[in-house]
All heavy atoms as a GROMACS GRO file, in nm:
protein
  604
    1MET      N    1   1.161  -1.444  -2.160
    1MET     CA    2   1.136  -1.404  -2.023
    1MET      C    3   1.000  -1.337  -2.014
    1MET      O    4   0.967  -1.250  -2.093
    1MET     CB    5   1.247  -1.308  -1.978
    1MET     CG    6   1.239  -1.272  -1.835
    1MET     SD    7   1.392  -1.193  -1.784
    1MET     CE    8   1.327  -1.048  -1.711
    2ALA      N    9   0.919  -1.377  -1.917
    2ALA     CA   10   0.785  -1.322  -1.900
    2ALA      C   11   0.792  -1.181  -1.844
    2ALA      O   12   0.875  -1.151  -1.757
    2ALA     CB   13   0.704  -1.411  -1.808
    3LYS      N   14   0.704  -1.096  -1.891
    3LYS     CA   15   0.698  -0.959  -1.842
    3LYS      C   16   0.627  -0.956  -1.708
    3LYS      O   17   0.522  -1.016  -1.690
    3LYS     CB   18   0.621  -0.873  -1.943
    3LYS     CG   19   0.613  -0.728  -1.902
    3LYS     CD   20   0.534  -0.649  -2.003
    3LYS     CE   21   0.517  -0.508  -1.953
    3LYS     NZ   22   0.427  -0.431  -2.036
    4ARG      N   23   0.685  -0.886  -1.613
    4ARG     CA   24   0.622  -0.869  -1.482
    4ARG      C   25   0.507  -0.772  -1.494
    4ARG      O   26   0.512  -0.676  -1.569
    4ARG     CB   27   0.723  -0.813  -1.382
    4ARG     CG   28   0.830  -0.912  -1.346
    4ARG     CD   29   0.925  -0.851  -1.249
    4ARG     NE   30   0.851  -0.803  -1.132
    4ARG     CZ   31   0.908  -0.755  -1.025
    4ARG    NH1   32   1.037  -0.748  -1.018
    4ARG    NH2   33   0.838  -0.713  -0.923
    5GLU      N   34   0.402  -0.797  -1.417
    5GLU     CA   35   0.286  -0.708  -1.419
    5GLU      C   36   0.315  -0.576  -1.350
    5GLU      O   37   0.259  -0.474  -1.384
    5GLU     CB   38   0.167  -0.776  -1.353
    5GLU     CG   39   0.109  -0.887  -1.436
    5GLU     CD   40  -0.015  -0.945  -1.372
    5GLU    OE1   41  -0.089  -0.870  -1.305
    5GLU    OE2   42  -0.038  -1.065  -1.388
    6ASP      N   43   0.402  -0.576  -1.252
    6ASP     CA   44   0.431  -0.456  -1.175
    6ASP      C   45   0.582  -0.441  -1.158
    6ASP      O   46   0.637  -0.478  -1.056
    6ASP     CB   47   0.364  -0.464  -1.038
    6ASP     CG   48   0.394  -0.342  -0.953
    6ASP    OD1   49   0.397  -0.231  -1.009
    6ASP    OD2   50   0.415  -0.357  -0.832
    7PRO      N   51   0.650  -0.387  -1.259
    7PRO     CA   52   0.794  -0.369  -1.244
    7PRO      C   53   0.823  -0.266  -1.134
    7PRO      O   54   0.745  -0.173  -1.116
    7PRO     CB   55   0.839  -0.317  -1.380
    7PRO     CG   56   0.717  -0.264  -1.444
    7PRO     CD   57   0.600  -0.338  -1.385
    8PRO      N   58   0.932  -0.286  -1.059
    8PRO     CA   59   0.965  -0.188  -0.955
    8PRO      C   60   0.971  -0.048  -1.014
    8PRO      O   61   1.020  -0.027  -1.124
    8PRO     CB   62   1.103  -0.233  -0.907
    8PRO     CG   63   1.107  -0.379  -0.940
    8PRO     CD   64   1.027  -0.394  -1.066
    9GLY      N   65   0.918   0.047  -0.942
    9GLY     CA   66   0.918   0.185  -0.988
    9GLY      C   67   0.787   0.228  -1.050
    9GLY      O   68   0.766   0.345  -1.071
   10GLU      N   69   0.697   0.134  -1.079
   10GLU     CA   70   0.568   0.172  -1.136
   10GLU      C   71   0.480   0.231  -1.027
   10GLU      O   72   0.461   0.171  -0.921
   10GLU     CB   73   0.499   0.051  -1.198
   10GLU     CG   74   0.369   0.086  -1.266
   10GLU     CD   75   0.306  -0.033  -1.335
   10GLU    OE1   76   0.379  -0.122  -1.379
   10GLU    OE2   77   0.182  -0.036  -1.342
   11ARG      N   78   0.426   0.346  -1.051
   11ARG     CA   79   0.344   0.416  -0.953
   11ARG      C   80   0.201   0.361  -0.957
   11ARG      O   81   0.136   0.362  -1.061
   11ARG     CB   82   0.343   0.565  -0.983
   11ARG     CG   83   0.272   0.650  -0.883
   11ARG     CD   84   0.289   0.798  -0.922
   11ARG     NE   85   0.234   0.885  -0.822
   11ARG     CZ   86   0.109   0.929  -0.822
   11ARG    NH1   87   0.026   0.893  -0.916
   11ARG    NH2   88   0.068   1.009  -0.727
   12VAL      N   89   0.154   0.313  -0.842
   12VAL     CA   90   0.018   0.259  -0.831
   12VAL      C   91  -0.055   0.339  -0.724
   12VAL      O   92  -0.011   0.346  -0.609
   12VAL     CB   93   0.022   0.109  -0.792
   12VAL    CG1   94  -0.120   0.055  -0.776
   12VAL    CG2   95   0.099   0.029  -0.896
   13VAL      N   96  -0.168   0.399  -0.762
   13VAL     CA   97  -0.249   0.478  -0.668
   13VAL      C   98  -0.343   0.383  -0.596
   13VAL      O   99  -0.425   0.316  -0.657
   13VAL     CB  100  -0.328   0.587  -0.742
   13VAL    CG1  101  -0.414   0.667  -0.643
   13VAL    CG2  102  -0.235   0.680  -0.818
   14LEU      N  103  -0.329   0.377  -0.464
   14LEU     CA  104  -0.411   0.290  -0.381
   14LEU      C  105  -0.540   0.357  -0.336
   14LEU      O  106  -0.643   0.293  -0.320
   14LEU     CB  107  -0.332   0.246  -0.258
   14LEU     CG  108  -0.202   0.172  -0.287
   14LEU    CD1  109  -0.118   0.161  -0.160
   14LEU    CD2  110  -0.230   0.036  -0.346
   15GLY      N  111  -0.534   0.488  -0.314
   15GLY     CA  112  -0.651   0.562  -0.268
   15GLY      C  113  -0.628   0.711  -0.279
   15GLY      O  114  -0.516   0.756  -0.301
   16ARG      N  115  -0.736   0.786  -0.262
   16ARG     CA  116  -0.729   0.932  -0.274
   16ARG      C  117  -0.809   0.999  -0.162
   16ARG      O  118  -0.917   0.952  -0.126
   16ARG     CB  119  -0.789   0.978  -0.406
   16ARG     CG  120  -0.708   0.940  -0.527
   16ARG     CD  121  -0.773   0.992  -0.656
   16ARG     NE  122  -0.690   0.958  -0.769
   16ARG     CZ  123  -0.697   0.843  -0.836
   16ARG    NH1  124  -0.782   0.751  -0.799
   16ARG    NH2  125  -0.617   0.821  -0.938
   17LYS      N  126  -0.753   1.109  -0.112
   17LYS     CA  127  -0.829   1.193  -0.019
   17LYS      C  128  -0.937   1.264  -0.100
   17LYS      O  129  -0.912   1.309  -0.212
   17LYS     CB  130  -0.739   1.297   0.047
   17LYS     CG  131  -0.639   1.238   0.144
   17LYS     CD  132  -0.555   1.348   0.204
   17LYS     CE  133  -0.449   1.291   0.296
   17LYS     NZ  134  -0.360   1.397   0.349
   18THR      N  135  -1.055   1.271  -0.044
   18THR     CA  136  -1.166   1.340  -0.109
   18THR      C  137  -1.228   1.437  -0.009
   18THR      O  138  -1.336   1.412   0.044
   18THR     CB  139  -1.272   1.238  -0.160
   18THR    OG1  140  -1.307   1.151  -0.052
   18THR    CG2  141  -1.219   1.156  -0.274
   19PRO      N  142  -1.157   1.547   0.018
   19PRO     CA  143  -1.200   1.639   0.124
   19PRO      C  144  -1.337   1.702   0.100
   19PRO      O  145  -1.405   1.738   0.195
   19PRO     CB  146  -1.090   1.745   0.127
   19PRO     CG  147  -1.018   1.732  -0.001
   19PRO     CD  148  -1.037   1.592  -0.050
   20ASP      N  149  -1.379   1.714  -0.025
   20ASP     CA  150  -1.509   1.775  -0.054
   20ASP      C  151  -1.621   1.672  -0.061
   20ASP      O  152  -1.738   1.708  -0.075
   20ASP     CB  153  -1.504   1.851  -0.187
   20ASP     CG  154  -1.408   1.968  -0.180
   20ASP    OD1  155  -1.389   2.024  -0.070
   20ASP    OD2  156  -1.351   2.004  -0.285
   21GLY      N  157  -1.586   1.544  -0.051
   21GLY     CA  158  -1.686   1.438  -0.059
   21GLY      C  159  -1.745   1.403   0.075
   21GLY      O  160  -1.698   1.446   0.181
   22MET      N  161  -1.848   1.322   0.071
   22MET     CA  162  -1.913   1.277   0.194
   22MET      C  163  -1.818   1.184   0.271
   22MET      O  164  -1.814   1.184   0.393
   22MET     CB  165  -2.041   1.203   0.159
   22MET     CG  166  -2.135   1.188   0.272
   22MET     SD  167  -2.297   1.151   0.203
   22MET     CE  168  -2.348   1.024   0.313
   23VAL      N  169  -1.741   1.107   0.197
   23VAL     CA  170  -1.639   1.020   0.254
   23VAL      C  171  -1.505   1.089   0.228
   23VAL      O  172  -1.475   1.127   0.115
   23VAL     CB  173  -1.643   0.881   0.186
   23VAL    CG1  174  -1.535   0.792   0.239
   23VAL    CG2  175  -1.780   0.818   0.203
   24ARG      N  176  -1.423   1.104   0.330
   24ARG     CA  177  -1.299   1.182   0.318
   24ARG      C  178  -1.184   1.110   0.249
   24ARG      O  179  -1.084   1.170   0.214
   24ARG     CB  180  -1.253   1.229   0.456
   24ARG     CG  181  -1.355   1.313   0.528
   24ARG     CD  182  -1.364   1.449   0.463
   24ARG     NE  183  -1.452   1.535   0.541
   24ARG     CZ  184  -1.540   1.616   0.486
   24ARG    NH1  185  -1.551   1.622   0.356
   24ARG    NH2  186  -1.616   1.692   0.560
   25PHE      N  187  -1.200   0.979   0.228
   25PHE     CA  188  -1.096   0.900   0.162
   25PHE      C  189  -1.163   0.786   0.087
   25PHE      O  190  -1.258   0.726   0.136
   25PHE     CB  191  -0.997   0.842   0.264
   25PHE     CG  192  -0.892   0.754   0.203
   25PHE    CD1  193  -0.779   0.808   0.147
   25PHE    CD2  194  -0.909   0.617   0.199
   25PHE    CE1  195  -0.682   0.728   0.088
   25PHE    CE2  196  -0.813   0.535   0.142
   25PHE     CZ  197  -0.700   0.591   0.087
   26GLN      N  198  -1.113   0.756  -0.033
   26GLN     CA  199  -1.167   0.645  -0.110
   26GLN      C  200  -1.054   0.560  -0.167
   26GLN      O  201  -0.956   0.614  -0.221
   26GLN     CB  202  -1.255   0.695  -0.225
   26GLN     CG  203  -1.382   0.758  -0.177
   26GLN     CD  204  -1.474   0.795  -0.291
   26GLN    OE1  205  -1.432   0.833  -0.398
   26GLN    NE2  206  -1.604   0.781  -0.266
   27TRP      N  207  -1.068   0.429  -0.153
   27TRP     CA  208  -0.974   0.335  -0.214
   27TRP      C  209  -1.003   0.330  -0.364
   27TRP      O  210  -1.116   0.352  -0.407
   27TRP     CB  211  -0.990   0.196  -0.153
   27TRP     CG  212  -0.958   0.190  -0.008
   27TRP    CD1  213  -1.048   0.188   0.095
   27TRP    CD2  214  -0.829   0.191   0.052
   27TRP    NE1  215  -0.981   0.186   0.215
   27TRP    CE2  216  -0.846   0.188   0.192
   27TRP    CE3  217  -0.699   0.194   0.002
   27TRP    CZ2  218  -0.739   0.187   0.281
   27TRP    CZ3  219  -0.593   0.194   0.090
   27TRP    CH2  220  -0.612   0.190   0.227
   28THR      N  221  -0.902   0.300  -0.444
   28THR     CA  222  -0.920   0.297  -0.589
   28THR      C  223  -0.968   0.162  -0.641
   28THR      O  224  -1.014   0.153  -0.752
   28THR     CB  225  -0.788   0.331  -0.661
   28THR    OG1  226  -0.690   0.233  -0.626
   28THR    CG2  227  -0.742   0.471  -0.628
   29GLY      N  228  -0.954   0.057  -0.561
   29GLY     CA  229  -0.993  -0.076  -0.606
   29GLY      C  230  -0.876  -0.165  -0.640
   29GLY      O  231  -0.891  -0.284  -0.660
   30VAL      N  232  -0.756  -0.109  -0.647
   30VAL     CA  233  -0.637  -0.190  -0.674
   30VAL      C  234  -0.564  -0.229  -0.546
   30VAL      O  235  -0.465  -0.300  -0.551
   30VAL     CB  236  -0.539  -0.120  -0.772
   30VAL    CG1  237  -0.604  -0.095  -0.906
   30VAL    CG2  238  -0.484   0.008  -0.713
   31GLU      N  239  -0.615  -0.181  -0.432
   31GLU     CA  240  -0.549  -0.212  -0.305
   31GLU      C  241  -0.562  -0.362  -0.275
   31GLU      O  242  -0.662  -0.424  -0.309
   31GLU     CB  243  -0.609  -0.130  -0.191
   31GLU     CG  244  -0.748  -0.169  -0.148
   31GLU     CD  245  -0.859  -0.117  -0.239
   31GLU    OE1  246  -0.831  -0.041  -0.332
   31GLU    OE2  247  -0.974  -0.155  -0.213
   32PRO      N  248  -0.458  -0.420  -0.215
   32PRO     CA  249  -0.462  -0.563  -0.182
   32PRO      C  250  -0.571  -0.596  -0.080
   32PRO      O  251  -0.607  -0.511   0.002
   32PRO     CB  252  -0.324  -0.588  -0.122
   32PRO     CG  253  -0.239  -0.476  -0.167
   32PRO     CD  254  -0.330  -0.359  -0.184
   33GLU      N  255  -0.620  -0.717  -0.087
   33GLU     CA  256  -0.719  -0.763   0.009
   33GLU      C  257  -0.661  -0.756   0.150
   33GLU      O  258  -0.544  -0.788   0.172
   33GLU     CB  259  -0.758  -0.908  -0.023
   33GLU     CG  260  -0.871  -0.960   0.061
   33GLU     CD  261  -0.914  -1.100   0.019
   33GLU    OE1  262  -0.897  -1.134  -0.098
   33GLU    OE2  263  -0.963  -1.172   0.107
   34GLY      N  264  -0.741  -0.713   0.244
   34GLY     CA  265  -0.696  -0.703   0.382
   34GLY      C  266  -0.648  -0.564   0.418
   34GLY      O  267  -0.626  -0.535   0.536
   35LEU      N  268  -0.630  -0.479   0.322
   35LEU     CA  269  -0.586  -0.342   0.350
   35LEU      C  270  -0.709  -0.261   0.388
   35LEU      O  271  -0.800  -0.241   0.307
   35LEU     CB  272  -0.518  -0.282   0.228
   35LEU     CG  273  -0.457  -0.144   0.246
   35LEU    CD1  274  -0.352  -0.144   0.357
   35LEU    CD2  275  -0.394  -0.097   0.116
   36ASP      N  276  -0.714  -0.216   0.514
   36ASP     CA  277  -0.835  -0.149   0.560
   36ASP      C  278  -0.811  -0.013   0.624
   36ASP      O  279  -0.904   0.049   0.673
   36ASP     CB  280  -0.912  -0.238   0.656
   36ASP     CG  281  -0.828  -0.279   0.776
   36ASP    OD1  282  -0.713  -0.235   0.787
   36ASP    OD2  283  -0.880  -0.355   0.860
   37SER      N  284  -0.686   0.031   0.628
   37SER     CA  285  -0.660   0.163   0.685
   37SER      C  286  -0.537   0.225   0.619
   37SER      O  287  -0.445   0.155   0.577
   37SER     CB  288  -0.640   0.156   0.836
   37SER     OG  289  -0.510   0.112   0.869
   38THR      N  290  -0.536   0.356   0.616
   38THR     CA  291  -0.422   0.426   0.558
   38THR      C  292  -0.299   0.410   0.647
   38THR      O  293  -0.187   0.402   0.596
   38THR     CB  294  -0.454   0.575   0.536
   38THR    OG1  295  -0.494   0.634   0.659
   38THR    CG2  296  -0.564   0.592   0.433
   39ASP      N  297  -0.318   0.403   0.778
   39ASP     CA  298  -0.204   0.384   0.868
   39ASP      C  299  -0.136   0.250   0.842
   39ASP      O  300  -0.013   0.241   0.842
   39ASP     CB  301  -0.248   0.393   1.014
   39ASP     CG  302  -0.283   0.534   1.056
   39ASP    OD1  303  -0.234   0.630   0.994
   39ASP    OD2  304  -0.360   0.549   1.153
   40PHE      N  305  -0.217   0.146   0.820
   40PHE     CA  306  -0.162   0.014   0.789
   40PHE      C  307  -0.088   0.018   0.656
   40PHE      O  308   0.020  -0.037   0.641
   40PHE     CB  309  -0.274  -0.090   0.788
   40PHE     CG  310  -0.227  -0.231   0.763
   40PHE    CD1  311  -0.115  -0.283   0.826
   40PHE    CD2  312  -0.297  -0.313   0.675
   40PHE    CE1  313  -0.073  -0.413   0.802
   40PHE    CE2  314  -0.256  -0.443   0.651
   40PHE     CZ  315  -0.143  -0.492   0.715
   41ALA      N  316  -0.146   0.087   0.557
   41ALA     CA  317  -0.081   0.100   0.427
   41ALA      C  318   0.054   0.169   0.440
   41ALA      O  319   0.154   0.125   0.381
   41ALA     CB  320  -0.171   0.177   0.331
   42LEU      N  321   0.059   0.274   0.519
   42LEU     CA  322   0.186   0.346   0.540
   42LEU      C  323   0.289   0.257   0.608
   42LEU      O  324   0.407   0.260   0.574
   42LEU     CB  325   0.161   0.473   0.621
   42LEU     CG  326   0.079   0.581   0.552
   42LEU    CD1  327   0.039   0.690   0.651
   42LEU    CD2  328   0.154   0.639   0.433
   43SER      N  329   0.245   0.177   0.704
   43SER     CA  330   0.339   0.089   0.775
   43SER      C  331   0.392  -0.022   0.684
   43SER      O  332   0.496  -0.080   0.713
   43SER     CB  333   0.273   0.029   0.900
   43SER     OG  334   0.178  -0.070   0.864
   44CYS      N  335   0.319  -0.049   0.575
   44CYS     CA  336   0.363  -0.153   0.480
   44CYS      C  337   0.439  -0.095   0.361
   44CYS      O  338   0.478  -0.169   0.271
   44CYS     CB  339   0.242  -0.232   0.431
   44CYS     SG  340   0.169  -0.336   0.559
   45GLY      N  341   0.459   0.036   0.361
   45GLY     CA  342   0.544   0.095   0.257
   45GLY      C  343   0.478   0.194   0.163
   45GLY      O  344   0.545   0.250   0.077
   46ALA      N  345   0.349   0.217   0.177
   46ALA     CA  346   0.284   0.318   0.092
   46ALA      C  347   0.327   0.457   0.138
   46ALA      O  348   0.373   0.475   0.252
   46ALA     CB  349   0.132   0.304   0.100
   47VAL      N  350   0.312   0.554   0.051
   47VAL     CA  351   0.348   0.692   0.084
   47VAL      C  352   0.240   0.786   0.031
   47VAL      O  353   0.168   0.754  -0.064
   47VAL     CB  354   0.484   0.733   0.024
   47VAL    CG1  355   0.598   0.655   0.086
   47VAL    CG2  356   0.486   0.718  -0.126
   48TRP      N  357   0.229   0.901   0.097
   48TRP     CA  358   0.139   1.005   0.048
   48TRP      C  359   0.213   1.088  -0.054
   48TRP      O  360   0.324   1.134  -0.029
   48TRP     CB  361   0.090   1.095   0.162
   48TRP     CG  362  -0.013   1.034   0.248
   48TRP    CD1  363   0.004   0.989   0.376
   48TRP    CD2  364  -0.150   1.011   0.215
   48TRP    NE1  365  -0.114   0.938   0.424
   48TRP    CE2  366  -0.211   0.950   0.327
   48TRP    CE3  367  -0.228   1.033   0.102
   48TRP    CZ2  368  -0.345   0.914   0.328
   48TRP    CZ3  369  -0.362   0.997   0.103
   48TRP    CH2  370  -0.418   0.938   0.215
   49GLU      N  371   0.153   1.109  -0.168
   49GLU     CA  372   0.201   1.203  -0.269
   49GLU      C  373   0.085   1.297  -0.296
   49GLU      O  374  -0.006   1.264  -0.371
   49GLU     CB  375   0.246   1.131  -0.396
   49GLU     CG  376   0.372   1.048  -0.375
   49GLU     CD  377   0.420   0.979  -0.501
   49GLU    OE1  378   0.353   0.988  -0.606
   49GLU    OE2  379   0.527   0.916  -0.494
   50GLY      N  380   0.088   1.410  -0.228
   50GLY     CA  381  -0.027   1.501  -0.234
   50GLY      C  382  -0.146   1.435  -0.169
   50GLY      O  383  -0.138   1.388  -0.055
   51ASP      N  384  -0.257   1.428  -0.241
   51ASP     CA  385  -0.380   1.367  -0.189
   51ASP      C  386  -0.392   1.220  -0.226
   51ASP      O  387  -0.496   1.160  -0.203
   51ASP     CB  388  -0.503   1.442  -0.242
   51ASP     CG  389  -0.522   1.576  -0.173
   51ASP    OD1  390  -0.461   1.599  -0.067
   51ASP    OD2  391  -0.598   1.660  -0.226
   52GLU      N  392  -0.287   1.162  -0.284
   52GLU     CA  393  -0.292   1.022  -0.327
   52GLU      C  394  -0.202   0.935  -0.242
   52GLU      O  395  -0.087   0.971  -0.213
   52GLU     CB  396  -0.251   1.009  -0.474
   52GLU     CG  397  -0.346   1.079  -0.568
   52GLU     CD  398  -0.306   1.068  -0.713
   52GLU    OE1  399  -0.185   1.064  -0.742
   52GLU    OE2  400  -0.397   1.063  -0.797
   53LEU      N  401  -0.254   0.820  -0.202
   53LEU     CA  402  -0.177   0.719  -0.131
   53LEU      C  403  -0.125   0.622  -0.236
   53LEU      O  404  -0.205   0.561  -0.308
   53LEU     CB  405  -0.266   0.647  -0.029
   53LEU     CG  406  -0.198   0.544   0.060
   53LEU    CD1  407  -0.093   0.611   0.150
   53LEU    CD2  408  -0.302   0.472   0.144
   54VAL      N  409   0.007   0.611  -0.249
   54VAL     CA  410   0.064   0.534  -0.359
   54VAL      C  411   0.172   0.438  -0.311
   54VAL      O  412   0.226   0.451  -0.201
   54VAL     CB  413   0.127   0.627  -0.466
   54VAL    CG1  414   0.026   0.725  -0.520
   54VAL    CG2  415   0.249   0.700  -0.414
   55THR      N  416   0.200   0.341  -0.397
   55THR     CA  417   0.317   0.256  -0.382
   55THR      C  418   0.388   0.255  -0.516
   55THR      O  419   0.326   0.274  -0.621
   55THR     CB  420   0.279   0.112  -0.339
   55THR    OG1  421   0.399   0.036  -0.324
   55THR    CG2  422   0.188   0.044  -0.438
   56HIS      N  423   0.518   0.236  -0.511
   56HIS     CA  424   0.596   0.231  -0.634
   56HIS      C  425   0.643   0.089  -0.664
   56HIS      O  426   0.721   0.067  -0.756
   56HIS     CB  427   0.715   0.327  -0.627
   56HIS     CG  428   0.670   0.470  -0.632
   56HIS    ND1  429   0.649   0.536  -0.750
   56HIS    CD2  430   0.638   0.558  -0.534
   56HIS    CE1  431   0.608   0.659  -0.726
   56HIS    NE2  432   0.600   0.674  -0.595
   57ASN      N  433   0.596  -0.006  -0.583
   57ASN     CA  434   0.626  -0.147  -0.608
   57ASN      C  435   0.513  -0.229  -0.545
   57ASN      O  436   0.520  -0.267  -0.428
   57ASN     CB  437   0.762  -0.184  -0.549
   57ASN     CG  438   0.804  -0.324  -0.588
   57ASN    OD1  439   0.722  -0.411  -0.612
   57ASN    ND2  440   0.934  -0.345  -0.596
   58LEU      N  441   0.411  -0.256  -0.624
   58LEU     CA  442   0.292  -0.324  -0.572
   58LEU      C  443   0.323  -0.465  -0.523
   58LEU      O  444   0.268  -0.508  -0.422
   58LEU     CB  445   0.182  -0.326  -0.678
   58LEU     CG  446   0.045  -0.377  -0.634
   58LEU    CD1  447  -0.009  -0.294  -0.517
   58LEU    CD2  448  -0.053  -0.376  -0.750
   59LEU      N  449   0.411  -0.536  -0.590
   59LEU     CA  450   0.444  -0.673  -0.547
   59LEU      C  451   0.506  -0.674  -0.408
   59LEU      O  452   0.469  -0.754  -0.323
   59LEU     CB  453   0.537  -0.740  -0.648
   59LEU     CG  454   0.477  -0.767  -0.786
   59LEU    CD1  455   0.583  -0.825  -0.880
   59LEU    CD2  456   0.358  -0.860  -0.776
   60ALA      N  457   0.600  -0.584  -0.383
   60ALA     CA  458   0.664  -0.577  -0.252
   60ALA      C  459   0.563  -0.529  -0.146
   60ALA      O  460   0.563  -0.579  -0.034
   60ALA     CB  461   0.784  -0.484  -0.256
   61PHE      N  462   0.477  -0.436  -0.184
   61PHE     CA  463   0.374  -0.386  -0.092
   61PHE      C  464   0.279  -0.499  -0.052
   61PHE      O  465   0.249  -0.516   0.066
   61PHE     CB  466   0.299  -0.271  -0.160
   61PHE     CG  467   0.194  -0.209  -0.074
   61PHE    CD1  468   0.229  -0.129   0.034
   61PHE    CD2  469   0.060  -0.228  -0.101
   61PHE    CE1  470   0.132  -0.070   0.113
   61PHE    CE2  471  -0.037  -0.170  -0.023
   61PHE     CZ  472  -0.001  -0.091   0.085
   62GLU      N  473   0.233  -0.578  -0.150
   62GLU     CA  474   0.146  -0.691  -0.121
   62GLU      C  475   0.216  -0.793  -0.032
   62GLU      O  476   0.156  -0.850   0.059
   62GLU     CB  477   0.099  -0.757  -0.250
   62GLU     CG  478   0.001  -0.673  -0.327
   62GLU     CD  479  -0.030  -0.728  -0.465
   62GLU    OE1  480   0.054  -0.803  -0.521
   62GLU    OE2  481  -0.138  -0.696  -0.517
   63HIS      N  482   0.345  -0.816  -0.056
   63HIS     CA  483   0.424  -0.907   0.028
   63HIS      C  484   0.425  -0.857   0.173
   63HIS      O  485   0.405  -0.936   0.266
   63HIS     CB  486   0.566  -0.918  -0.027
   63HIS     CG  487   0.659  -0.993   0.062
   63HIS    ND1  488   0.669  -1.129   0.059
   63HIS    CD2  489   0.744  -0.951   0.158
   63HIS    CE1  490   0.757  -1.169   0.150
   63HIS    NE2  491   0.804  -1.062   0.211
   64ASN      N  492   0.447  -0.728   0.192
   64ASN     CA  493   0.450  -0.671   0.326
   64ASN      C  494   0.316  -0.688   0.397
   64ASN      O  495   0.313  -0.716   0.517
   64ASN     CB  496   0.488  -0.523   0.321
   64ASN     CG  497   0.632  -0.503   0.281
   64ASN    OD1  498   0.713  -0.595   0.283
   64ASN    ND2  499   0.664  -0.381   0.240
   65ILE      N  500   0.208  -0.674   0.324
   65ILE     CA  501   0.075  -0.690   0.385
   65ILE      C  502   0.054  -0.836   0.426
   65ILE      O  503   0.009  -0.864   0.537
   65ILE     CB  504  -0.035  -0.643   0.289
   65ILE    CG1  505  -0.032  -0.491   0.283
   65ILE    CG2  506  -0.173  -0.692   0.334
   65ILE    CD1  507  -0.127  -0.429   0.187
   66ARG      N  508   0.089  -0.928   0.336
   66ARG     CA  509   0.070  -1.071   0.368
   66ARG      C  510   0.151  -1.113   0.490
   66ARG      O  511   0.110  -1.198   0.567
   66ARG     CB  512   0.111  -1.158   0.249
   66ARG     CG  513   0.009  -1.164   0.139
   66ARG     CD  514   0.041  -1.273   0.040
   66ARG     NE  515   0.177  -1.270  -0.010
   66ARG     CZ  516   0.220  -1.199  -0.114
   66ARG    NH1  517   0.135  -1.122  -0.180
   66ARG    NH2  518   0.345  -1.202  -0.152
   67HIS      N  519   0.268  -1.054   0.508
   67HIS     CA  520   0.358  -1.096   0.616
   67HIS      C  521   0.354  -1.002   0.737
   67HIS      O  522   0.435  -1.018   0.829
   67HIS     CB  523   0.500  -1.110   0.562
   67HIS     CG  524   0.512  -1.224   0.467
   67HIS    ND1  525   0.520  -1.355   0.509
   67HIS    CD2  526   0.512  -1.227   0.332
   67HIS    CE1  527   0.527  -1.434   0.403
   67HIS    NE2  528   0.522  -1.360   0.295
   68SER      N  529   0.260  -0.910   0.739
   68SER     CA  530   0.253  -0.816   0.851
   68SER      C  531   0.220  -0.888   0.981
   68SER      O  532   0.262  -0.843   1.088
   68SER     CB  533   0.149  -0.708   0.823
   68SER     OG  534   0.020  -0.765   0.816
   69ILE      N  535   0.149  -0.998   0.975
   69ILE     CA  536   0.114  -1.071   1.098
   69ILE      C  537   0.233  -1.146   1.155
   69ILE      O  538   0.229  -1.191   1.268
   69ILE     CB  539  -0.003  -1.168   1.075
   69ILE    CG1  540   0.033  -1.274   0.972
   69ILE    CG2  541  -0.129  -1.094   1.036
   69ILE    CD1  542  -0.066  -1.387   0.964
   70ASP      N  543   0.341  -1.158   1.078
   70ASP     CA  544   0.460  -1.227   1.126
   70ASP      C  545   0.528  -1.150   1.239
   70ASP      O  546   0.600  -1.207   1.319
   70ASP     CB  547   0.561  -1.250   1.013
   70ASP     CG  548   0.509  -1.342   0.905
   70ASP    OD1  549   0.406  -1.409   0.927
   70ASP    OD2  550   0.570  -1.347   0.797
   71GLY      N  551   0.507  -1.020   1.241
   71GLY     CA  552   0.568  -0.938   1.345
   71GLY      C  553   0.716  -0.915   1.320
   71GLY      O  554   0.770  -0.951   1.216
   72PHE      N  555   0.779  -0.856   1.416
   72PHE     CA  556   0.921  -0.826   1.406
   72PHE      C  557   1.000  -0.936   1.477
   72PHE      O  558   0.956  -0.989   1.578
   72PHE     CB  559   0.953  -0.690   1.470
   72PHE     CG  560   0.888  -0.576   1.399
   72PHE    CD1  561   0.774  -0.516   1.448
   72PHE    CD2  562   0.941  -0.528   1.280
   72PHE    CE1  563   0.712  -0.411   1.383
   72PHE    CE2  564   0.882  -0.423   1.212
   72PHE     CZ  565   0.768  -0.364   1.265
   73LEU      N  566   1.118  -0.964   1.424
   73LEU     CA  567   1.206  -1.059   1.491
   73LEU      C  568   1.265  -0.993   1.614
   73LEU      O  569   1.307  -0.879   1.612
   73LEU     CB  570   1.318  -1.102   1.395
   73LEU     CG  571   1.274  -1.179   1.272
   73LEU    CD1  572   1.395  -1.206   1.183
   73LEU    CD2  573   1.209  -1.309   1.311
   74GLU      N  574   1.269  -1.068   1.723
   74GLU     CA  575   1.326  -1.014   1.845
   74GLU      C  576   1.476  -1.036   1.846
   74GLU      O  577   1.526  -1.137   1.799
   74GLU     CB  578   1.264  -1.081   1.966
   74GLU     CG  579   1.116  -1.051   1.982
   74GLU     CD  580   1.057  -1.115   2.105
   74GLU    OE1  581   1.134  -1.157   2.194
   74GLU    OE2  582   0.935  -1.124   2.112
   75ASP      N  583   1.548  -0.939   1.900
   75ASP     CA  584   1.691  -0.950   1.914
   75ASP      C  585   1.721  -1.034   2.036
   75ASP      O  586   1.675  -1.003   2.147
   75ASP     CB  587   1.751  -0.810   1.927
   75ASP     CG  588   1.902  -0.812   1.922
   75ASP    OD1  589   1.961  -0.921   1.910
   75ASP    OD2  590   1.961  -0.703   1.928
   76SER      N  591   1.797  -1.140   2.019
   76SER     CA  592   1.823  -1.231   2.131
   76SER      C  593   1.925  -1.179   2.229
   76SER      O  594   1.950  -1.239   2.333
   76SER     CB  595   1.870  -1.366   2.076
   76SER     OG  596   1.990  -1.349   2.004
   77ASP      N  597   1.988  -1.066   2.199
   77ASP     CA  598   2.089  -1.009   2.290
   77ASP      C  599   2.027  -0.935   2.403
   77ASP      O  600   1.943  -0.864   2.405
   77ASP     CB  601   2.186  -0.918   2.216
   77ASP     CG  602   2.270  -0.995   2.117
   77ASP    OD1  603   2.285  -1.117   2.134
   77ASP    OD2  604   2.321  -0.933   2.022
   0.00000   0.00000   0.00000
């Protein structure tokens, strides 16, 4: 069985607040393509842990970003 690159539960830091820097937030470089705001990251499942924006399942997070344009299913009732 092949080893997964990102097993569920692995903590991945997407970005960090840098309050003393010229730029107040910096991405780490592991963020998925198309991720351009912390609000969007949060809506796709990222969480703040102190000054770090993290995900604990990068594969699921990337899936949420790819399918974010699908929108929500409407209730037919």
